[in-house]
N, C-alpha and C positions, 0 to 999 in steps of 0.2 A: 432852686429848679423847680421847672411851672408843668404840670402835666394839661395837654389838652385833652383825653377822654378821661374815662372815671377808671380806677384799676381794674373792677373786675371784667370791664371791656379788650384792655391790652390782655388778659389771664385770656378770655377765649380765644381771641387772636391766635395769641403763641399754642393754646391746644388744638386749636384748627390746622395751626402751621405744622404742627408735630404728624398731628394723623395724614395729613396730605405729604407729607417726607414720606410717613411707612407705606401708605397706601395710596398711590398715584393714581386718577383719574382712571375711569377706566378703559376709557378712551382717547387715542392720538398725544399721550403725554412720555412717549419719546421713551418708556422701562421705566423699570424701578423696583424695587422691594415688597414684595406682600410676604406677610408673616402667617402663619398657621399658628395658631394659639389654643386648639382641642384636637381631639380626638374622634369625638362621632363626628358621624356623618349627614350633619342634617345642611341644608341648604334654606336661608332666609333671604337670599339674595342678595348679598351685600357682604363684606368683610370689614370688620371694624374691630378697634381695639376688646371687644369685648365678647367678638365670636368671630372666628375665620376658619370653616373646615378646610380640608383639604378641596372638595367638592367645589367651594364655592373660591378657593384659588387659582383653580383649573381655571375655572368659568372665566374671572376676573382677566388672568392672563392672556386667555384668549382673544378679548376684546382689547388688549393694549399693544400701541406698538413698539418697536423697537424689540430689545430683551431682557425682560423682566426675569427676575427670580423669587422664586420660590422659599421660604425659609421656613426654619419650626422656632418657635419656644412656646414646648406647652410647656405648663405647670409638672412641680412633681418630678419624682425620678424616674429615669427609663427602665426596661423601654416603656417607649407610649406605639400600644397597638391601636392601629386606625381599622374598628371592622366594617365592611363595606357591605349594605346593605342591598346595593342598586349598581351597576356598571356606573364608572364615572366618568366626566366627561372625557372624551377624545382630547389630546389635544391638537387641536389645528391651526394655531398663528404659531409661527417660527420664532426660534430665537430662546425659548424660555428654558432657564435651567430650575429642576428642582435638586434642591441642596440639603441633606440628610446631614450633614456636616455641620449644618449652622445651629442645630440642636445646642442648648449651653451643655448637657453632660455628655456630648458625645465625645469618647477620649479613644481613636482610632479602630473603633467597634460601633455599626449601624447601630441608632437605638429607637428609629424611627421605624415601626412594623406596619406591612400593607398586608392586608389579611380579609379572605373571608368572613362576614360575620359567625357563620357556620358551615357545613358541608354537605350541602341537599342529596340526596341519594335519587334523585329523579326530577324531571322539568317541572316547573308550576305547570297548572292549566290552562291553558289560552284563553279561558275566558272570564279568570280570574286573577287580579294583581293583590297579593298577599302585601301587607306592609312592608315586607321585606323579603326578598329574593335575593339571596348572596349572588354575585355578578362571578361568572368562570374567567375574570381577567382582571388583572391588578390594574395597571395603568396602557394605554391603549395610545398609541402615537400615530398621526395619520400628518404628518406636517415634516418639515427639516430643521436641521439643526438644534432639537433636543437635547439637555443632558442631563440624565436622571443620575444620582449619584448617592452611595452611601445612606441606601434604603435596604433593609428586610425586606424580601418580597414573597409569603408562602401561604400555601395550602389550597392553591387553584386551580385544584384536580379535579374538577364536576365532571363524573363520568357520563354525565348523560349529554356534556356541551359538545357539539363538534369542534370549539376551540375551545381549548383550556392553557392559559399562561399569564405566569409572572408580569412578561412585559411582550405587548404586542406591536411590532414597527410594520405598520400594514403600506403604509404611503409615506414619500420624501426622501432625503439621501441626508447624509453629514449629522444624523443624530450620534448621540455618544452613552452609553451603558456603560458607567464607570465605577466599580469600587464597590458594587453591592452585595450583598447577600442573596441568593437567588436559589430558595429552596431548603436553607438551615435559617434559625430564627439567630438574634444577636448572642447566646451563649454557645451556639455552634450547632444547639440538636436538628435531625434532619424536620421539615415538616414539608414536603417536597410538591409543588405543582407540578403537572403534564407537562407541558414546557416549561426551561427555568426563561429563556427567552424566545421568542418565535418570529423571525425574519422574513418578512413579506413584502419588503422591497429593497433595491439593491443602495451599497454604498453605506454600511453603517458600522460602526466600530465599538466593540466588545472588548474590553479592557478592565483587568485586574479587577474581577469579579470571583469571589467564591458561587460555583454553581453546583450544587450536590445534593441529593434527593431527589430527582425529579425522574421523570420517563425518562424524556430526551432534556439532557441541557442544555444546548444550546440547539434549534433545528431550524435550518436552513434552508426557506423556498424560493429566494433570491440570493444573486451573486454577485461579486466586488465587495464581498464583505469583510473586514479586518476585526481578526481574533488572537487578541495578544494578550499574554501577563496574565491567565487567569489559572484558579485552580478548578477542575471539573472533575468533581467525583471526589476530591478530599477538603479538608479543612482548610482554611483560609490560608495559612503558612504552608500548605503543598507539603507537609510532614507527615501524615496520618489521614488514614480514613479508617471506618466502621460500620457498622451496622445499621442500614439507612442511610448510610451516606451517598454511595455509591450512585449515581445515575441509571438507568436500564443503559442507555445510549450516550456517550458525552458529549457529541459534537454530531448532528445526523443532516448530513447534504442532501437533500433527493435531489432528482433530474431534473435539469432545467435551470438549477442555481450554480454557474457556472464563475468559473474567475475569483475566486475567494483564496484568501491567504491568513493561513493557520498559522501564528507563530510570527518569530520577525527572525532576522541575521543578528539582531543585537543580544549579547549573553544576557542581557535583564529582561527580556521579553520574553522569556519561555513559557509555554504554557504547560501548567500541570494536568494530563489528562490521566489520571489511574482511580482504581478501585472503583472502578464502572461494572455493572452485573454482567452486560451483554458485551460492550463494546467500545474503546475509548474514540474512534473517530469511525464512521460509516459514511463511506463515498458513494454516491449514485450519481454525479454530476461529473462535468470535464474540465478541465483546464484550472484545475487548482492547485496551492503551492502549500506544501506542508514540512516546514523545517523549525530546528530549535526547539521541540516541544521532548517534556517527559513524558513518554508513555509508557503507563506500566512501573514508572520506579517514584521516589521521592522528589523533591524539586533539587535537594543538590546529587541525587544521582548514585547513591550509594545502598540503597535498601528496596525490595519491592514492595509495589503496591498493587497486586495485579489489577489489570480486566482480564474478561475472559477473552476475549479478541483484542490485538494492539490494534491496528489501521485493518479497515476493512477499503481495497480498493474496487469498484464497481464502474467506473467511467471510464473516460479516455483523456488521454493525452496529459494526466495530474502526475505532480512532482513531489515525491518523499524525500525531503532532503536536499541536499546542493553541493557544489566543489568547495565551498567559504569555511572558513575555519568554523565558525558557528550554525552554518545551515543546517547539517546532519543534528539526524533528530535520535535521541534515545531511546531503544524500542526494547525493551528488558522484564521481565518479570512477571511476565503475562503469562495463565492460566493454560491455555492452550497455543494460538499463534500469533506471531507480534506484528508479521504480516498477514493476508490472505488477499487472495486475488481468484476472483470468479470469472463465469464465462461470459460476463459483458466487459470485462477488462481490456484493456486495449491500447496502447501505444504511451503506458502508464512507463514513468520510470522512476526505479528503487535508488539513488545515491547517496554517497556518503554518510552513511550512516551508522551508528552501532547497535546491533541488532544482539542484545544476549549478553553484552557485557556491562558493568558499570558506566560511570560518566569517564572516565580516564583509560578505559579501553582494557585493562589490566587485570581486574577482576571477575569472577563469573558471579552474572546477575540473569542466569538464562530466560526464556522461554520454553514450551514444549517443545515444538516448533518456529524455526527463526521464520523462513519465512515459506507460506504455502501459497500451490497455487492449484486449483481446481478448474482447469479451463481457459480460458481468453487467449488472447494473441498480439503479438509482438511490444510484448514487455521487456522492459529493459532492467534487468539489476546487476546494478553497475558496471561503470565504463572503462574506458583504460587510462584516461588522462589522468595525473596525480588528483588526490582529492575525491577521484569520481568515484571510490569503487570502496564499499561497505565491510565493516566487518562483522562478519555472522559469526560467531562462537559461543561455546559453553552453552550452547541450549542442550534442553535433555534428551532430546532424541536427534534429530536429524538438524543440518544447517539449511539445507533449502528443499523444498519436497516439491515436483510439480508432478500432477496427475492429471486423466481422464486427456479429452482431446486438446487440452494447449497446445498451443503451436506457434512456431516462429519467436520465443523468448530467446532474449541473448544475457548471458550471465559473464561477464569480463572484467576483469581488473580487481576483484573481490582478494582478500582474506579468510577463508573459511576453513576453521580450525577448532580443535578440541571440544566437539560437539560430542552428544555421545552415542549416536548415531552416526549415519553415512554423512561425509559432507557434503553431495548434489546425490540424490536419489531421484530415478524418473518411473514413476509405474501408473496402475492403473486403480480405478476407486475402489472396484471391486473384484474380486477373483481372475482372472489370469490373462480373460480374453480385452478384445476392442472395446471404445476406443482408446488408443494409445496414444502421448503424449509425442509430439515428433518436431524437428527442426530447431531443438534445442540448441544451441550455439552457447559452447563453453572457449573463452575466450582468456589467457595470460592469467589466469587466476592462482593465487598460492593457496593451495588445497594440502593442508597437511594434520597431523597427530587426531584424527577424528577417532571414535569409538570404532565403526567398522569401514568401509570403502570410502576411499577419496570421491570416487561416482561412481554410481551402483545405477546399472540399466535392468531392471528388475523384469527375473524371480531374483532373489537377496543372493550374495556371492557373486565374485566374477564369473562374467558369463563367457565361455569358450567361444573363440573362433569357428567357423561352422564355412566349410570349403563353399565358396560363392557365394558368402554372403546373404543367402536367400531367406534366413530367420526371419520372423515378424516380431516386435513389441517397440517399445519405448524405443524412438530416436533409430528404428528399424534395426534395434541390435545390432548398430555396427561393428564390426570387427575392429578391433584394437589393432595397432600395429604391430611387427613383430621388427624385433633389430638382427641386422645380420652379424656387425662389426660395432663397436664403439670406442674409439678413442677419446682422447680428453678435444680433439679439435673437431670433428665430424662424427655423426652418428646413419649407420646407413641400414636400411632395412626395406618392406614391402608394408604396405598400408592397400585402401582403395584408391582406383585410379582416381588421379586430380584430387586428390585429400590434402586437404591443408594439416601439416603434421608439425606440433606443436611437441619440446623436449622440455623435460625440466630436472630438478635435482630431485630423485625421490627419499623420502623420510623413512625409508625403511619398512613398509606396513610388513605386519604380520603373514598378508595374503600372498607378499611377494610381486605384487602389483603397485606401485607408487608409495604412498600420495606424492603427487606432483606440488613441490614446495616450493623449488625455487626455478620460474622461468628460465632458459639458457638458451633457446635457439628456434626457428622456423623453417619450413620451406614445404612445396609443394610435389606430391607425387607426380609423375608421369602418367602415362595413360596407361602401361602397364602395373602401377602401383610401385615402381621403384621411386625410394628417396632418398634423397643427401642431405641432412640437416648440419649448416656449421654450426657449431658449438662455441660459445663464449668461455675463450682461452683464460679469461680473470676471473671465472667461476668457478671451473669444471677441473680436479685434478686427477691423478690416478687414485683407483679405488673408489672414487665417488659412484653411486648409484644414479642410474640414469633412466629414468621412464619416458615415454612418450604417450601421446593420446591423438587421435585422428578426427578429423571433422569435413564431412563432404560436401559436396557442391552446393548441396542444397541444405546445409546447416545443421546436420546432424553429428553430434559432436559422439566419441565410443568411450566407452570406460577407459583408466589405466593400462596399458601394458605391462609386461612383464619387466622386471627392473635387470640391468645390465651394470655390472661393473665396467668404467672408462681406463681406457689404457691395462698397462702391466699391472700386476697387482699381487705383492707378496705379504702372506700373511704370519704370523709366528706357526711353527706345525704342532699340530696336534699330537698329543703323547702317544696316538697309536704311528706315527710316522717315524717316531723315533726309534720303540720296538720293535717294526719290522726288521731292521738290517742289524741289530743287536742279536734278535732272536735266529734271524739265518746266519749271522755271522758264528752263534754257539751250536747251531746245527752242524756246520760245518766244520768247525772243531770238532765237533763228536766224528761225522760221517769223514773227515780226512784222518782221524786217527785209527779207526776200524777199517778202515781201507789198508793202511799202512801196517798195520799188523796182520791182515788178511794175507797180503804179498809181501811182506819181508823186507818192508822200506826201512831201512835202519833211522833213527833219528826224531827231530817235531817235524819236519817238514811235511808231510802227510797233513799235519795239522794244521801248520801256518798257512799251506795252499788253501784250505777247506775254510779257515776262517776267513780269509782273505776275499777267496770268491763268493764265498755266502755272503760277507757285509757288503761285497759291490754288485751282488744282482738284490739282495735288500735295499741299498741305498737308491738303487737302480728304480726300481717297483715304488720304494716309497715317494721319489721326484715325478714319477709319472704320475701316482695317485695326486698328489699334491699341485701339481702344476695344471692338470687337464681342466677342472672345473673352471681354472683363474685366466689361462691363456687361449683365448680364440684362435684357433686355427686361421694364419696368414695375416694376423694382426700386427708383424712386423712388416710386411707385404705390400709394395703399394695397390691399389685394387680398381679395378677400371671403375668409373662413375657415371652411372646413367644419366643419359639426356633428361634436364627436368620439365623441358620443355618450356612453352610460354602458360605464365598465369593466366587466371581469368582475372580482369581487371577490378572487380568486385572483394577480390581478397586481398586486393592491396590499401582497401578504403575501409573508411569507417563506416561498420554498417548501420550506425544510428547517425550520421552524418549527412544521408541523402536530402534533400529537398526537391520537388515533394519527396516522401515515403512512397512506397508504395498502398495504395489503396487510400493514399489523403485525399479530402476536400476542402478545395481552395474559394475563397470567396470570389476572387474574380483573379483577372487576369496581371495583376500587378505583383509579378514577382519574379526571384530570378532561380532559375537552377544551381543548386550545391554540391560537393562535395569534399568529403576528408581523407586526409593521409591515414593511414593505421598509424602506420609507426614515422620514421623521416623519410622526406622526399628521397627518390636519387638525385644526384648533383646535375644529370643531363635535363636539359627541358624537353617536357612531355605536352605536345600537341594533342588534344580530347578530340576526340572527335565524338557529338552530340547528334542521335538521331533520334526523330519527334515523330509516331505518326498519331492522327486524328482523322477527324471528321473532314477534314480538309481534304484528304486523299493518300495518297504513298507519302512513303515514308521522306521528312527533309534533314537533313544534316549541316551542322555550323562547326565551326575548328574552335579553340579556344587555349591560350595555353597556362590560363588562370582556370583556379578550382570553381568556375562560376559562370552562369551565363543566363541574361536578363530572357524572359520568354517574349519581349517586344522586340528582340533581334530574329525572330523569327515572321513579323509581319502580321499575325495572324491577329483575327478578331472572333473570339468564339462566343456563341451563344451559352447562354446557362444551360448548366448539363452536361456542358460537351466533354467525351471523355477523349483520352490522351496515353498515350504508352512513349517510353524514353528509355535511353540506353546509352552505355559510353561504349568507347575501346579509344584506345592510347597509341599512338607511334614516337620513334624518337629517330633522328638524325644519325647515319652511322659515319664516319672517318669521311668518306666520298659526298657526302651531304646528300645522302638518298634517305627516302622515307622507311623505316625497317617498323613491321608492328610491336612493340612494348608489351602489350598482353593482351588478350581475347576480351569481345567483347563482354559488357557485365549483359545478368540477364533482365530484361522489362520490365520495366516499373509501370503500374498504370495512375492515375491522379485522376481527379475531374473538379471542372469548374465552374461555378455559379451554382452548384446544386439550389435547387428550390426546397427550403426544411420539409419534409414529412406532418402530416397532420400531428400536431402535439396535443400533449394534456390540455384539458381545459385549465382557464386561469383561475390561477386564486384571486375568487371573487364576493369574499365575506367583507362587505365595505364596512360593520362597525359592531357594537357590541347590539344595539339595534335590532341588526338584519337575521329575520331568522335561517336556522342552520338548511344550505340545499344535501341533498343526497347524492353528492360528490364521495365515493370513497378512495380510497388510494391503498393499493398494494404493499402488504408489507413484508409479503417476500416475492417468488417467481411461480404466483397459482396457476393454476390450468384453470381455461378457461370451456367447460362441456357442453352437449348440446342439451343434457338436463341434469339435474342435480343429484343425479348419483354419482358414484364416482369410476363406474364401468362406462360411462357414456363418451362418444367419441369427441378426442380434442377439438377444439376449434381455433382456440389461439393460448398461447403462453404470454401472460403480463410478466414487463421487469419490474422490478423492485423498484416502488415509488411512482408507476403508472397510475393515473387516475380512470375511473369509470362511471358511470351513473346507473345508478342503483334504479330499475324502472316495476322490479315486482318481487316479491319474495316468495319462497312455499310456505306450504301451511305449518309445520314444527319451524318455520323461522331460524333454521341450519342454514338455506343457501338463496341465496341472489340472483335474479335472471338482470345483465347486465351489460349496458349499450357502452361499447369499447368507440375511441379515437376513430376506428377503421368503419365505423356504423354498425359492426357485426353486434350480436345479442346472443349471451351465452351465460352461463351458470357457474359460478365461484362459490367455492365456500365463505358464510361472513366470518368465520373463523382465521380468513385470511388477508381481510379487508377491514380499513380501519376508516371509521364514518359516525354517523348518528347512531347511535345504542338502538334506541325504537323507532326504524325507518316508517312504522305503519301510523304511530301518532305524529311524529316530528314531520313526516312528508310527503303523508297521505299516499306512502306507496300501496299499489294492490298485492292481493294475495293472489299466487296464481298457483291452480293446481299442478302437476306438471305431469310426466307420464311415470306411471306405476313403474317403483324398483324392481329389480330383479329379485328371486326368490337367494341366490348365490352369491357370499361374499367373492370377491378376486382372493383368487392365491397370491399371499405374501411374498415381498420381495425386498431384498435392502434397497434396492434404487428407487422403491416408488416415494412421489411426496408426502406430505404430511394427513394429508386426506385421505389416499388410496390404502397409507399404511395404515390410521385406524381402525378405517371399515373391514379391512382385512384381519383384524384382530391382531396387529403390531403393537409396537410400542416405540412413539415417536422420538427419538434423542437427539434430533440436531436443530437449528435453526436456521437462519436466511445467509447469514455468511457461515462461511466454513462447507465442509460437505454435509450434504444429506445423509441420513442415515435413522432405516424403521429395522429396528430389532425384531426376526420373527420368532412365535413361540415354536 
């Protein structure tokens, strides 16, 4: 064989070919593999077999077309720590994969560690760039379709930086953060970031990561995120937590970041969100879906790994759980509340969850309180269709607790059992006065075997009915129903006028009121308050205890009424019932003998007469004493039945099924009115009359035989911001073909079409590692903005948690800042309840403003003060943003 080139030339060509296979040309190469082979952070401008740092690899990948992959082959045993002295380049070219599992000594656990060279305590001077300024961000993504997998990213928690995070997704979509350790090193030891992942752009996927030891595990600033199969606050296996492992917040979703999905209906995709020191999931935005998660337990759901709070719902139209087999969350074992809803919570649904049990639903794994609401409106805790109710059981105190000015909650279809306190309690946050929760509707729940009452309208214990029902309190302290007669087929009695009366089999609570264990029938009282409830004959037998609860036309539900036994009930007589005739018989024997001897009557006849007479009298008295408590007068006789009158249509329909709902805002007029039956629809066809009132003038009406009607049928062209009212009434045809009223009209419901969004918070504008921090601050509670920097100053505005404001000045003590709000108002807020740059004078050049002098006397301490006023008055603040405020006064 003859060679046409020297051997060394062939060797050079082979080596060059190998280099170009491993390290494709930086431009237009159509994708390739880039191998990082060193832990240093140097950049000599080119990746080569001799030296390729991660910094160089990212720079090279950003110049390449296609889908390059950054792999690792670092000599020596792992873990391999890449200590950064400067911000890495942001990913700016789409399609790159960073694959930590490619390191040869990778076995299931990350061995590539990304961390700052050291943790600086203050920002560097702007006039001097030292040799090493450790960055506050590990990886920065400014494009789409980037995959970061199998890395450990730790230690990015710089106190001085406006943004500090393991991974930041600033722009782009379709990025995947997969199987990383974020906040823990390869050994599982915590070394947290401020944010494990910070999501500033919509449409990312966070999957199968261990996110622990951070301030915020996953911090969401933009919507449409998919977050599933992660371990948030625990080890990677999801079976243990420990000191330093918990995040402060597991998942933190800020206002405006709408439409995220936390979890997945697939059984294997459950997040474990447990062991976090403040809260598992903190929701401040709208239209999120949270399903199939373990919140406060281990992965298998049989042991507690408590968060302080499980889930905080602060936005609107969020769904916690779902009706599917795997949709419900397990929310158990948390130190305080399983679910908490605050004043900004509205239109949220909590359905299909297990709250306080293990995953099987059979063993106790209680929260302190299952569901806690302090304010808010129109929230739903369970629905009546199968699968929509929650199991709320085994919680240490109450199952459901609703306080303060909460309004229009719907609690339906749940099983609420074996909680240590009340099944459901409505009360006030402080003292005995208003505000009270009102229009809290209970419907067809199974409530039984709780430690205290099934339903308790505070004050504690059974609240006696009052004449005229004029008392004030939670749910207006609505009087409970009073039975006149209960048979195995019906229950009659009195309740509030036009109220819906539900009857239940009772569990025999020691109070004698409820609890309502099994629903057996319902009806509406007439205008005089008389009701006849048909009872389910397949469920009710003689001697069963029956209780009832009323709900008025506004939606206020009462406590359970006194229990009554159904039908005729004979029981084994007590000993006294036997002893009475025996005693009277002996007395008759003695009396008869004395009378006979006195009157000279011969023989035993007087004694026999005495025994017989005494015994008959005793038996009669015993029978009367025995039967009176159990036989209701007239129970065997037909009773005149009061006319129940026409029900309001609203009470025949599912309160959660109205579209649009009361107060709903619709983006345009392309929708249909819709409504749903609460139970089985009647056999006769119903002709629905839908009335609509709007800016076009008087009420318009259309008819339909189905339970929907397009808005377009009205022929209207609404302007943006148009307000409308709508209501329903129903008719049926009698045998003669004449229309007859079927139900009285529903209340009017209001909605709005095409609302112009109000001025929002300033956008998240931090563009990259080189952009200096701005002086935008985020409210981390619900702070009061005042005229001056002292706590007695008049309130100007109340910020919502997550609202952003611009700092324009600080007081000389650097304790309070003058902020400009989105409304253009300027007022003062304590810097302790705002999150932003640590030194605004230095980093943002904010001027020091000397406000008005402070008053001499501090305010008097009060339990309902906010944190700033509490501490200024000498009180001790013991509460947080989620849950109830709490100021302990000296």
